[in-house]
Phi, psi and omega in degrees: 000126184296144171294149184288323185231125178235010176189113180207022181069211188247105186261124173310132171225357176162191179238150174308133181073025176056038179289158181297127183253110175262008186046036179295151173225162178244147179273124174232189185235149171249134171303131185294345178261007181289112188275357179284136178279131171238118189271159173300140183070012180266139179300134175236157187228150171285159178239168179280357170277000184077025175240176170245168182208182182292168184304149187287358172203170185284347181251005183111323174076184179252352178302139175301125179281145174268333185155207173233147177282140177251336185178166185221140175230134178211166178258120183286132189286340177274312182276344180059038178211161182292152182224124180252126174227162180275358178210165177259107181278004176101150190293343176281349189262342186226160178262105186252129171280103188290002177280351182235144185285142168287105192265132183244131184248123184242131171282095190243015177291126181299339180264013187285140172252147188228150165260151180210142184277146173283150180264008181201174182293150177250012180066300183200172187297321187291326178285327174297316179305321184292346175276348181295126181089003173263174173253161179201165172245186183254045182049233171240043187242001189300331179251010188261157184189181182247125174286340175296312183245349178087000187269150178295150173244021180284153177218160184280128175287109180297326182284348183268346184307123181198181180267001185303117187290335178278354177291145193293336194240138169246120176280133182232001177176175171247130175275145164285121183209101188309320183280349182219071187231013178263108187286347181278355179232164177302150173103013175290131184276115180253147180264126182223163171231162192267129170291159171048045182294140185288334182272355185280346181190191184250147172211156183278156178277120186251159181285148184290150183250162178294324191288330184215078192290345187266343189263172176240000000 
């Protein structure tokens, strides 16, 4: 039986060590002229301009992640009032009053745990369990999403699972989910945390590069 949910990005579920999870977020800014669509539950990275942008690569990349986007607020230039949406559709898709910042709310705790769906079969529970403590990427889906509901459609790439430390995700567990427990199909919910989190330590600010224009 196929699983009910197979791609929904990284959804916050708790903190490492069973710490109190308030689903707290920090407010940042998105450049009002940013044409990139940044979806809810998508990895975002800091930029040298002091704003945030989409993940540094289509698989999540090696740029230090700041967290995942939870929602956006901006002032509409036509309605002349604040608008709340769960994703940033890109500057060409909305009417923004540039006299006001585009506010982005990010789940940015470096100890945040997320659930993410597998993009392929994990065969059985024993095989899935063997992925715990390994690392993985998001395939080529880290920047993908739905304009209908604003949600990310990224999923963990089963083929990428390895001990490679530069991969963006660390698998730390398997979620019990009655609607998504068919290990022979895509959509098994895995518990992950972000590797190389921007808030986990200090680093120098580098100039942006052509290869990874969103990161710092």
